[in-house]
KOLBA-598229 format. One record per residue (C-alpha): x, y, z; residue number from 1; residue in three letters. Coordinates in steps of 0.02 Angstrom, whole numbers, plus 50000, padded with zeros to 5 digits. Layout:
# KOLBA-598229
<site <X Y Z> NUM ALA>
...
//
This chain:
# KOLBA-598229
<site <56076 51100 54463> 1 UNK>
<site <56229 51171 54536> 2 UNK>
<site <56214 51371 54508> 3 UNK>
<site <56374 51433 54570> 4 UNK>
<site <56501 51506 54443> 5 UNK>
<site <56676 51469 54449> 6 UNK>
<site <56744 51634 54488> 7 UNK>
<site <56928 51587 54474> 8 UNK>
<site <56888 51637 54281> 9 UNK>
<site <56850 51810 54326> 10 UNK>
<site <57012 51896 54291> 11 UNK>
<site <57029 52047 54379> 12 UNK>
<site <57153 51947 54500> 13 UNK>
<site <57128 52063 54652> 14 UNK>
<site <57070 51988 54837> 15 UNK>
<site <56950 52079 54924> 16 UNK>
<site <57024 52189 55061> 17 UNK>
<site <57002 52168 55242> 18 UNK>
<site <57046 52275 55385> 19 UNK>
<site <56995 52329 55545> 20 UNK>
<site <56999 52502 55563> 21 UNK>
<site <56912 52572 55402> 22 UNK>
<site <56905 52554 55210> 23 UNK>
<site <56894 52666 55058> 24 UNK>
<site <56843 52603 54896> 25 UNK>
<site <56840 52719 54733> 26 UNK>
<site <56881 52745 54562> 27 UNK>
<site <57045 52833 54578> 28 UNK>
<site <57203 52775 54698> 29 UNK>
<site <57255 52949 54741> 30 UNK>
<site <57093 53006 54797> 31 UNK>
<site <57060 52826 54883> 32 UNK>
<site <57222 52856 54976> 33 UNK>
<site <57167 53046 55039> 34 UNK>
<site <57012 52980 55119> 35 UNK>
<site <57084 52832 55226> 36 UNK>
<site <57224 52974 55275> 37 UNK>
<site <57070 53058 55334> 38 UNK>
<site <57018 52891 55439> 39 UNK>
<site <57198 52878 55505> 40 UNK>
<site <57196 53065 55581> 41 UNK>
<site <57036 53028 55655> 42 UNK>
<site <56895 53067 55536> 43 UNK>
<site <56754 52970 55520> 44 UNK>
<site <56660 52878 55369> 45 UNK>
<site <56565 53038 55331> 46 UNK>
<site <56726 53139 55344> 47 UNK>
<site <56841 53024 55210> 48 UNK>
<site <56685 53008 55113> 49 UNK>
<site <56686 53193 55054> 50 UNK>
<site <56881 53212 55063> 51 UNK>
<site <56880 53073 54936> 52 UNK>
<site <56740 53158 54829> 53 UNK>
<site <56835 53331 54839> 54 UNK>
<site <57008 53238 54786> 55 UNK>
<site <56903 53146 54631> 56 UNK>
<site <56862 53313 54574> 57 UNK>
<site <57042 53350 54537> 58 UNK>
<site <57099 53188 54469> 59 UNK>
<site <56938 53138 54370> 60 UNK>
<site <56887 53300 54335> 61 UNK>
<site <56788 53252 54187> 62 UNK>
<site <56673 53138 54294> 63 UNK>
<site <56618 53241 54466> 64 UNK>
<site <56657 53411 54520> 65 UNK>
<site <56562 53568 54614> 66 UNK>
<site <56487 53607 54480> 67 UNK>
<site <56383 53455 54489> 68 UNK>
<site <56257 53359 54628> 69 UNK>
<site <56313 53247 54766> 70 UNK>
<site <56190 53103 54862> 71 UNK>
<site <56221 52980 54987> 72 UNK>
<site <56148 52837 55081> 73 UNK>
<site <56227 52766 55248> 74 UNK>
<site <56192 52688 55417> 75 UNK>
<site <56276 52759 55564> 76 UNK>
<site <56357 52702 55709> 77 UNK>
<site <56208 52742 55817> 78 UNK>
<site <56091 52623 55679> 79 UNK>
<site <55997 52755 55574> 80 UNK>
<site <55961 52727 55411> 81 UNK>
<site <55970 52887 55301> 82 UNK>
<site <55954 52966 55135> 83 UNK>
<site <56037 53123 55078> 84 UNK>
<site <56011 53223 54922> 85 UNK>
<site <56093 53390 54859> 86 UNK>
<site <56039 53438 54686> 87 UNK>
<site <55971 53583 54614> 88 UNK>
<site <55815 53614 54509> 89 UNK>
<site <55809 53715 54353> 90 UNK>
<site <55829 53906 54342> 91 UNK>
<site <55685 54003 54391> 92 UNK>
<site <55679 54070 54205> 93 UNK>
<site <55677 53900 54138> 94 UNK>
<site <55522 53891 54041> 95 UNK>
<site <55489 53757 53898> 96 UNK>
<site <55445 53910 53787> 97 UNK>
<site <55625 54002 53838> 98 UNK>
<site <55713 53859 53800> 99 UNK>
<site <55631 53831 53633> 100 UNK>
<site <55657 54002 53584> 101 UNK>
<site <55834 53996 53618> 102 UNK>
<site <55835 53831 53516> 103 UNK>
<site <55765 53885 53375> 104 UNK>
<site <55635 53723 53370> 105 UNK>
<site <55463 53701 53370> 106 UNK>
<site <55342 53599 53462> 107 UNK>
<site <55464 53443 53434> 108 UNK>
<site <55600 53517 53500> 109 UNK>
<site <55719 53425 53624> 110 UNK>
<site <55823 53473 53779> 111 UNK>
<site <56001 53522 53726> 112 UNK>
<site <56114 53368 53786> 113 UNK>
<site <56256 53487 53830> 114 UNK>
<site <56298 53665 53835> 115 UNK>
<site <56208 53828 53939> 116 UNK>
<site <56030 53786 53919> 117 UNK>
<site <56075 53602 54014> 118 UNK>
<site <56143 53669 54183> 119 UNK>
<site <56044 53655 54330> 120 UNK>
<site <56094 53717 54512> 121 UNK>
<site <56235 53645 54575> 122 UNK>
<site <56214 53532 54740> 123 UNK>
<site <56376 53476 54774> 124 UNK>
<site <56472 53636 54896> 125 UNK>
<site <56316 53640 55022> 126 UNK>
<site <56295 53464 55015> 127 UNK>
<site <56460 53411 55068> 128 UNK>
<site <56471 53555 55214> 129 UNK>
<site <56297 53500 55265> 130 UNK>
<site <56358 53311 55287> 131 UNK>
<site <56531 53351 55386> 132 UNK>
<site <56409 53478 55491> 133 UNK>
<site <56282 53334 55531> 134 UNK>
<site <56385 53176 55527> 135 UNK>
<site <56567 53216 55528> 136 UNK>
<site <56709 53261 55651> 137 UNK>
<site <56801 53372 55543> 138 UNK>
<site <56785 53527 55453> 139 UNK>
<site <56764 53576 55267> 140 UNK>
<site <56921 53670 55250> 141 UNK>
<site <57008 53486 55319> 142 UNK>
<site <56929 53383 55194> 143 UNK>
<site <56976 53502 55040> 144 UNK>
<site <57144 53496 55087> 145 UNK>
<site <57206 53339 54974> 146 UNK>
<site <57102 53410 54840> 147 UNK>
<site <57196 53570 54856> 148 UNK>
<site <57375 53520 54853> 149 UNK>
<site <57338 53390 54709> 150 UNK>
<site <57264 53534 54609> 151 UNK>
<site <57392 53648 54640> 152 UNK>
<site <57559 53541 54649> 153 UNK>
<site <57503 53424 54522> 154 UNK>
<site <57460 53227 54495> 155 UNK>
<site <57487 53084 54377> 156 UNK>
<site <57343 53040 54258> 157 UNK>
<site <57291 52874 54279> 158 UNK>
<site <57263 52744 54133> 159 UNK>
<site <57076 52738 54104> 160 UNK>
<site <57046 52930 54175> 161 UNK>
<site <57187 52982 54030> 162 UNK>
<site <57076 52892 53881> 163 UNK>
<site <56920 52972 53956> 164 UNK>
<site <57003 53146 53964> 165 UNK>
<site <57027 53138 53780> 166 UNK>
<site <56827 53202 53749> 167 UNK>
<site <56893 53384 53811> 168 UNK>
<site <56995 53387 53643> 169 UNK>
<site <56837 53405 53565> 170 UNK>
<site <56707 53478 53680> 171 UNK>
<site <56802 53632 53732> 172 UNK>
<site <56792 53767 53613> 173 UNK>
<site <56830 53922 53717> 174 UNK>
<site <57017 53964 53759> 175 UNK>
<site <56974 53977 53959> 176 UNK>
<site <56921 53803 53958> 177 UNK>
<site <57070 53736 53861> 178 UNK>
<site <57197 53824 53964> 179 UNK>
<site <57114 53751 54127> 180 UNK>
<site <57089 53567 54069> 181 UNK>
<site <57208 53521 53915> 182 UNK>
<site <57402 53548 53903> 183 UNK>
<site <57444 53649 53735> 184 UNK>
<site <57266 53592 53647> 185 UNK>
<site <57281 53398 53686> 186 UNK>
<site <57216 53313 53858> 187 UNK>
<site <57358 53220 53954> 188 UNK>
<site <57445 53077 53923> 189 UNK>
<site <57433 52923 54045> 190 UNK>
<site <57557 52970 54178> 191 UNK>
<site <57588 53147 54143> 192 UNK>
<site <57596 53260 54260> 193 UNK>
<site <57433 53367 54266> 194 UNK>
<site <57408 53537 54373> 195 UNK>
<site <57221 53614 54393> 196 UNK>
<site <57266 53805 54473> 197 UNK>
<site <57114 53877 54458> 198 UNK>
<site <57005 53745 54541> 199 UNK>
<site <57142 53736 54676> 200 UNK>
<site <57115 53912 54699> 201 UNK>
<site <56926 53903 54719> 202 UNK>
<site <56935 53767 54825> 203 UNK>
<site <57045 53880 54934> 204 UNK>
<site <56918 54000 54949> 205 UNK>
<site <56776 53864 55004> 206 UNK>
<site <56890 53819 55139> 207 UNK>
<site <56916 53986 55201> 208 UNK>
<site <56740 54064 55182> 209 UNK>
<site <56615 53883 55168> 210 UNK>
<site <56493 53850 55052> 211 UNK>
<site <56397 54008 55039> 212 UNK>
<site <56548 54070 54954> 213 UNK>
<site <56488 53963 54808> 214 UNK>
<site <56316 54008 54831> 215 UNK>
<site <56306 54181 54868> 216 UNK>
<site <56421 54347 54823> 217 UNK>
<site <56562 54367 54691> 218 UNK>
<site <56589 54175 54641> 219 UNK>
<site <56393 54139 54625> 220 UNK>
<site <56406 54302 54503> 221 UNK>
<site <56527 54250 54412> 222 UNK>
<site <56448 54059 54376> 223 UNK>
<site <56291 54156 54333> 224 UNK>
<site <56364 54269 54207> 225 UNK>
<site <56460 54117 54133> 226 UNK>
<site <56295 54023 54097> 227 UNK>
<site <56209 54185 54048> 228 UNK>
<site <56344 54260 53936> 229 UNK>
<site <56330 54085 53838> 230 UNK>
<site <56139 54089 53818> 231 UNK>
<site <56083 54014 53951> 232 UNK>
<site <55962 54049 54101> 233 UNK>
<site <56051 54022 54279> 234 UNK>
<site <56041 54171 54385> 235 UNK>
<site <56129 54206 54546> 236 UNK>
<site <55962 54203 54637> 237 UNK>
<site <55931 54026 54590> 238 UNK>
<site <56118 53970 54681> 239 UNK>
<site <56067 54089 54824> 240 UNK>
<site <55901 53995 54860> 241 UNK>
<site <55977 53807 54865> 242 UNK>
<site <55982 53710 55015> 243 UNK>
<site <56014 53523 55039> 244 UNK>
<site <55876 53379 55106> 245 UNK>
<site <55861 53243 55197> 246 UNK>
<site <55732 53105 55117> 247 UNK>
<site <55669 52947 55165> 248 UNK>
<site <55749 52783 55084> 249 UNK>
<site <55639 52674 54974> 250 UNK>
<site <55674 52499 55003> 251 UNK>
<site <55630 52318 54946> 252 UNK>
<site <55671 52148 55014> 253 UNK>
<site <55763 52044 54884> 254 UNK>
<site <55838 51845 54941> 255 UNK>
<site <55822 51894 55141> 256 UNK>
<site <55920 52047 55123> 257 UNK>
<site <55849 52224 55137> 258 UNK>
<site <55908 52350 54983> 259 UNK>
<site <55892 52535 54980> 260 UNK>
<site <55889 52655 54857> 261 UNK>
<site <55845 52844 54833> 262 UNK>
<site <55675 52900 54794> 263 UNK>
<site <55621 52993 54663> 264 UNK>
<site <55677 53113 54582> 265 UNK>
<site <55825 52982 54579> 266 UNK>
<site <55812 52826 54481> 267 UNK>
<site <55827 52704 54639> 268 UNK>
<site <55636 52652 54596> 269 UNK>
<site <55692 52578 54433> 270 UNK>
<site <55828 52462 54532> 271 UNK>
<site <55705 52408 54645> 272 UNK>
<site <55564 52350 54523> 273 UNK>
<site <55704 52260 54438> 274 UNK>
<site <55743 52159 54565> 275 UNK>
<site <55543 52126 54617> 276 UNK>
<site <55522 52071 54464> 277 UNK>
<site <55691 51963 54450> 278 UNK>
<site <55635 51888 54617> 279 UNK>
<site <55460 51858 54542> 280 UNK>
<site <55518 51765 54399> 281 UNK>
<site <55644 51690 54505> 282 UNK>
<site <55793 51745 54379> 283 UNK>
<site <55921 51698 54526> 284 UNK>
<site <55869 51514 54540> 285 UNK>
<site <55960 51477 54372> 286 UNK>
<site <56138 51406 54339> 287 UNK>
<site <56260 51546 54322> 288 UNK>
<site <56324 51474 54166> 289 UNK>
<site <56163 51468 54100> 290 UNK>
<site <56053 51572 53970> 291 UNK>
<site <55904 51589 54066> 292 UNK>
<site <55991 51682 54215> 293 UNK>
<site <56033 51818 54087> 294 UNK>
<site <55890 51819 53979> 295 UNK>
<site <55776 51826 54139> 296 UNK>
<site <55849 51954 54231> 297 UNK>
<site <55860 52069 54075> 298 UNK>
<site <55692 52066 54043> 299 UNK>
<site <55642 52113 54222> 300 UNK>
<site <55771 52254 54189> 301 UNK>
<site <55696 52323 54032> 302 UNK>
<site <55514 52339 54114> 303 UNK>
<site <55598 52435 54261> 304 UNK>
<site <55675 52559 54140> 305 UNK>
<site <55502 52570 54021> 306 UNK>
<site <55416 52620 54210> 307 UNK>
<site <55554 52717 54281> 308 UNK>
<site <55610 52817 54123> 309 UNK>
<site <55419 52879 54095> 310 UNK>
<site <55363 52909 54285> 311 UNK>
<site <55499 52968 54388> 312 UNK>
<site <55528 53154 54403> 313 UNK>
<site <55522 53281 54541> 314 UNK>
<site <55400 53215 54641> 315 UNK>
<site <55353 53392 54723> 316 UNK>
<site <55290 53417 54531> 317 UNK>
<site <55193 53267 54492> 318 UNK>
<site <55167 53108 54571> 319 UNK>
<site <55262 52934 54551> 320 UNK>
<site <55160 52764 54542> 321 UNK>
<site <55238 52653 54694> 322 UNK>
<site <55360 52570 54565> 323 UNK>
<site <55481 52473 54696> 324 UNK>
<site <55316 52380 54766> 325 UNK>
<site <55301 52187 54757> 326 UNK>
<site <55117 52209 54705> 327 UNK>
<site <55170 52321 54560> 328 UNK>
<site <55307 52200 54519> 329 UNK>
<site <55189 52038 54522> 330 UNK>
<site <55089 52128 54379> 331 UNK>
<site <55243 52173 54288> 332 UNK>
<site <55328 52001 54293> 333 UNK>
<site <55172 51914 54204> 334 UNK>
<site <55214 52000 54046> 335 UNK>
<site <55394 51906 54041> 336 UNK>
<site <55422 51769 53936> 337 UNK>
<site <55548 51626 53855> 338 UNK>
<site <55573 51766 53723> 339 UNK>
<site <55635 51942 53726> 340 UNK>
<site <55503 52068 53746> 341 UNK>
<site <55486 52228 53648> 342 UNK>
<site <55508 52364 53781> 343 UNK>
<site <55537 52556 53739> 344 UNK>
<site <55644 52604 53886> 345 UNK>
<site <55712 52791 53800> 346 UNK>
<site <55621 52943 53786> 347 UNK>
<site <55626 53083 53875> 348 UNK>
<site <55694 53050 54057> 349 UNK>
<site <55821 52919 53988> 350 UNK>
<site <55986 52943 54033> 351 UNK>
<site <56133 52972 53923> 352 UNK>
<site <56226 52815 53864> 353 UNK>
<site <56406 52896 53858> 354 UNK>
<site <56405 52977 54028> 355 UNK>
<site <56493 52918 54187> 356 UNK>
<site <56522 52985 54369> 357 UNK>
<site <56603 52936 54520> 358 UNK>
<site <56553 52831 54679> 359 UNK>
<site <56654 52792 54838> 360 UNK>
<site <56617 52692 54978> 361 UNK>
<site <56669 52703 55147> 362 UNK>
<site <56647 52605 55316> 363 UNK>
<site <56740 52647 55484> 364 UNK>
<site <56782 52556 55637> 365 UNK>
<site <56635 52650 55742> 366 UNK>
<site <56517 52567 55647> 367 UNK>
<site <56466 52699 55501> 368 UNK>
<site <56438 52648 55316> 369 UNK>
<site <56435 52783 55175> 370 UNK>
<site <56380 52754 54984> 371 UNK>
<site <56419 52936 54923> 372 UNK>
<site <56394 52992 54724> 373 UNK>
<site <56458 53134 54638> 374 UNK>
<site <56429 53192 54468> 375 UNK>
<site <56418 53325 54336> 376 UNK>
<site <56336 53207 54223> 377 UNK>
<site <56415 53183 54026> 378 UNK>
<site <56584 53185 54025> 379 UNK>
<site <56634 53364 54062> 380 UNK>
<site <56448 53380 54094> 381 UNK>
<site <56388 53558 54000> 382 UNK>
<site <56550 53599 53935> 383 UNK>
<site <56522 53759 54021> 384 UNK>
<site <56686 53813 54125> 385 UNK>
<site <56659 53955 54225> 386 UNK>
<site <56824 54068 54175> 387 UNK>
<site <56952 54085 54310> 388 UNK>
<site <56870 53938 54423> 389 UNK>
<site <56911 53770 54359> 390 UNK>
<site <56711 53746 54401> 391 UNK>
<site <56638 53639 54266> 392 UNK>
<site <56454 53646 54256> 393 UNK>
<site <56317 53475 54257> 394 UNK>
<site <56207 53454 54099> 395 UNK>
<site <56082 53386 54216> 396 UNK>
<site <55953 53481 54118> 397 UNK>
<site <55972 53382 53973> 398 UNK>
<site <55853 53239 54066> 399 UNK>
<site <55700 53375 54047> 400 UNK>
<site <55570 53335 53919> 401 UNK>
<site <55507 53496 53804> 402 UNK>
<site <55333 53389 53801> 403 UNK>
<site <55212 53473 53910> 404 UNK>
<site <55102 53310 53928> 405 UNK>
<site <55275 53224 54005> 406 UNK>
<site <55300 53173 54180> 407 UNK>
<site <55479 53234 54162> 408 UNK>
<site <55437 53410 54068> 409 UNK>
<site <55541 53562 54105> 410 UNK>
<site <55475 53663 54247> 411 UNK>
<site <55572 53834 54332> 412 UNK>
<site <55640 53750 54502> 413 UNK>
<site <55599 53572 54456> 414 UNK>
<site <55733 53449 54473> 415 UNK>
<site <55748 53331 54329> 416 UNK>
<site <55756 53123 54331> 417 UNK>
<site <55923 53105 54408> 418 UNK>
<site <56035 52944 54380> 419 UNK>
<site <56133 52951 54532> 420 UNK>
<site <56094 52804 54634> 421 UNK>
<site <56209 52778 54797> 422 UNK>
<site <56144 52593 54867> 423 UNK>
<site <56142 52505 55030> 424 UNK>
<site <56095 52336 55077> 425 UNK>
<site <56079 52260 55245> 426 UNK>
<site <56125 52079 55256> 427 UNK>
<site <56084 52029 55440> 428 UNK>
<site <56055 52154 55595> 429 UNK>
<site <56242 52189 55604> 430 UNK>
<site <56292 52164 55433> 431 UNK>
<site <56279 52311 55327> 432 UNK>
<site <56364 52350 55138> 433 UNK>
<site <56371 52522 55051> 434 UNK>
<site <56405 52496 54858> 435 UNK>
<site <56347 52558 54701> 436 UNK>
<site <56385 52538 54507> 437 UNK>
<site <56417 52716 54416> 438 UNK>
<site <56391 52761 54210> 439 UNK>
<site <56209 52841 54196> 440 UNK>
<site <56079 52701 54140> 441 UNK>
<site <56218 52557 54178> 442 UNK>
<site <56192 52612 54372> 443 UNK>
<site <56020 52527 54409> 444 UNK>
<site <56080 52377 54288> 445 UNK>
<site <56232 52370 54408> 446 UNK>
<site <56143 52373 54560> 447 UNK>
<site <56033 52208 54488> 448 UNK>
<site <56171 52117 54446> 449 UNK>
<site <56323 52159 54594> 450 UNK>
<site <56173 52110 54708> 451 UNK>
<site <56143 51940 54624> 452 UNK>
<site <56310 51905 54608> 453 UNK>
<site <56312 51935 54806> 454 UNK>
<site <56140 51861 54864> 455 UNK>
<site <56100 51730 54722> 456 UNK>
<site <56256 51659 54686> 457 UNK>
<site <56365 51699 54847> 458 UNK>
<site <56512 51789 54769> 459 UNK>
<site <56642 51861 54876> 460 UNK>
<site <56639 52050 54862> 461 UNK>
<site <56788 52056 54727> 462 UNK>
<site <56718 51907 54628> 463 UNK>
<site <56542 52009 54619> 464 UNK>
<site <56636 52148 54544> 465 UNK>
<site <56736 52060 54434> 466 UNK>
<site <56612 51966 54367> 467 UNK>
<site <56571 51989 54179> 468 UNK>
<site <56411 52109 54141> 469 UNK>
<site <56267 52141 54004> 470 UNK>
<site <56214 52310 53977> 471 UNK>
<site <56042 52344 53893> 472 UNK>
<site <56040 52505 53782> 473 UNK>
<site <55890 52624 53738> 474 UNK>
<site <55930 52555 53554> 475 UNK>
<site <55855 52381 53625> 476 UNK>
<site <56031 52297 53592> 477 UNK>
<site <56105 52204 53722> 478 UNK>
<site <56277 52214 53755> 479 UNK>
<site <56389 52100 53838> 480 UNK>
<site <56560 52093 53880> 481 UNK>
<site <56682 51953 53783> 482 UNK>
<site <56710 51862 53947> 483 UNK>
<site <56543 51786 53952> 484 UNK>
<site <56525 51586 53982> 485 UNK>
<site <56542 51509 53799> 486 UNK>
<site <56406 51477 53720> 487 UNK>
<site <56286 51612 53795> 488 UNK>
<site <56304 51738 53670> 489 UNK>
<site <56210 51638 53523> 490 UNK>
<site <56079 51575 53652> 491 UNK>
<site <56033 51741 53699> 492 UNK>
<site <56010 51795 53502> 493 UNK>
<site <55891 51629 53471> 494 UNK>
<site <55787 51699 53612> 495 UNK>
<site <55774 51854 53534> 496 UNK>
<site <55901 51989 53599> 497 UNK>
<site <56002 52083 53483> 498 UNK>
<site <56174 52047 53570> 499 UNK>
<site <56328 52160 53543> 500 UNK>
<site <56508 52137 53625> 501 UNK>
<site <56581 52294 53696> 502 UNK>
<site <56730 52353 53788> 503 UNK>
<site <56741 52325 53999> 504 UNK>
<site <56728 52519 53995> 505 UNK>
<site <56545 52520 53920> 506 UNK>
<site <56477 52412 54106> 507 UNK>
<site <56517 52545 54230> 508 UNK>
<site <56616 52583 54398> 509 UNK>
<site <56559 52486 54552> 510 UNK>
<site <56628 52498 54726> 511 UNK>
<site <56582 52424 54876> 512 UNK>
<site <56620 52420 55074> 513 UNK>
<site <56556 52292 55189> 514 UNK>
<site <56555 52294 55386> 515 UNK>
<site <56500 52119 55472> 516 UNK>
<site <56560 52057 55628> 517 UNK>
<site <56677 52191 55682> 518 UNK>
<site <56766 52158 55516> 519 UNK>
<site <56778 52277 55367> 520 UNK>
<site <56807 52225 55190> 521 UNK>
<site <56787 52312 55023> 522 UNK>
<site <56822 52288 54825> 523 UNK>
<site <56837 52399 54680> 524 UNK>
<site <56795 52378 54498> 525 UNK>
<site <56922 52313 54390> 526 UNK>
<site <56848 52417 54240> 527 UNK>
<site <56909 52578 54309> 528 UNK>
<site <57091 52643 54378> 529 UNK>
<site <57036 52618 54553> 530 UNK>
<site <57073 52538 54727> 531 UNK>
<site <56982 52476 54876> 532 UNK>
<site <57109 52509 55015> 533 UNK>
<site <57116 52514 55212> 534 UNK>
<site <57201 52509 55378> 535 UNK>
//
C-alpha cells in the first residue's frame, strides 16, 4: 500500500525556508525579524532565541511574558545536547488548607483556574539571563533592545493575535490592567498600532540592572504586593530564592530518529510514551489517508495522556514512573484495539484546553540548534497585572490538585505539572532539528503528529506543519480540521470516536528549524501569524 500523502492539497501555499547563516521560526513576524537581526549582528542561536522571546512578550502579550516560565532544548555547536528549565514553584505559604480557606471550599474544592491564588514564581527573566551567560555572545540588554522599541514606539497588531487579544476585555476588571492592554476599553483591531509603555519601562530596568532587579528590591516587592493585595500568597522571599536549572533530557527512538523531550515536571514523557505506543502498534505503517492511521495514533495518545496527567509532577516531591520506556509502552499497547477505547484523560494535571503559549526555533551556521518555549499559561495568565509595570503573571498554579492523595497535589515550593515542551530530534549524526507545537494539551499530540509526518510519511518541513491535525479533548471528543481527507470522519465515528470539526486555531501552533549538511531550513505554523525567516 502506498502510504505517501498528496501534500499538494495542504493549502498554506508556503515553501520550506532555506538559508546558510541562520533561520528563526516563530508565531509573529516582528519577533522573528528581531531574532534574525540579532544573528546578523553577530549573535548566535541562543542570543536570537532570547531576543525573539522578549519581542514576543510585547507583540503577543496574551501568550507569553516575564511573568511566566521558560524552557529550552538545544544541540550546541560543540555537540552537547542539553535541557534547560526555568520555572518557579508554589509560594511558601501556599498550603492546601490556605487555598481552601481563601476559595471558601470544602474538601472537594479545586484550584482556581486564574486569579492571584494561581500565581507561581515566574522563571523567565533569570532563565533568559542564564542562557545568555552560559551559551550566548550578547548581553541581556542587547537582547531586550527590540522589545523595548516595540513596547515604547508601538507595533501594528497582527490578525490571529488581534482575535486572541479580545479575551482581555472580559478578563481585566481593574483600571491599571485595562489601561495597559486595552484601547478605550476594547482590544486592538487588526493592523492597529499598540504601545505598552509600562512594559517597555520594565524591560529598560532589566536591561540596566539585570535579572536581579526582577527578583529582589522594589520591583520584586511590587510583584508580591500585587498578588497579596488581591488575596494571593506570593511573597518577595519566594522571588528572591528562585534559580534556573539544567536537567537531563529524556528521549526515545522512533523510526531510527532520536527524539528528546523535557523530563517531569514537564509533560515530555507524554509525547515519548505516545510515540512508543504508536511504534509498537505500527500506526505509521498505514496509508496517510486511512482511518487506521488516525485511529491508532489517537489511541496511543489517549493512553499516554491518561498516564501523564496522573503521574507527572515535580520529581523532588513524588517519584514519576518511567512512562517513556519501550517496555512500559509495550504493556500499554496491548490495550489498543480496533475500536476507540474508553480512556480518562482529565482531572488534576490536565492542562486547560483554551491555553496558548509561544514557541520559537533557531539554528545558526556555527551548529547551534535551539527550541525555546515561553508562556504565562492561559491567555493573559492569571489576569493579575502588576500596576505600572505591564507584567502579567502566569496561572501555572491552576494545574495543582487540592486532593492530598494526588501526585500533583499542591505543596509549598513545589513546581506544578507543566505543559511546556520544546522538542529536539536527531535524524542522523549531523542532522538536527528543533521543533515544537504550542497550545496546552495540544503540545504532546502535536509533537506526535509532526514527527509522524516527517518520519513515517517523509514530508518536507513546511508540509509537516501544514498537514491537517486532530486533537483529543478531555471530554472524550476527537476534534479534526475540516481539511481532513474525505471519508475519514464517518469511518472514525463508526470506530467509536466522538468526532467534531473545529477551526484551525484549535490545533496549536508549530515551528521547526533544521540543520543538515551545512544547510539550515525552517517552517512555520499556517494557523498563526508567524514566519520562518533566515539569511
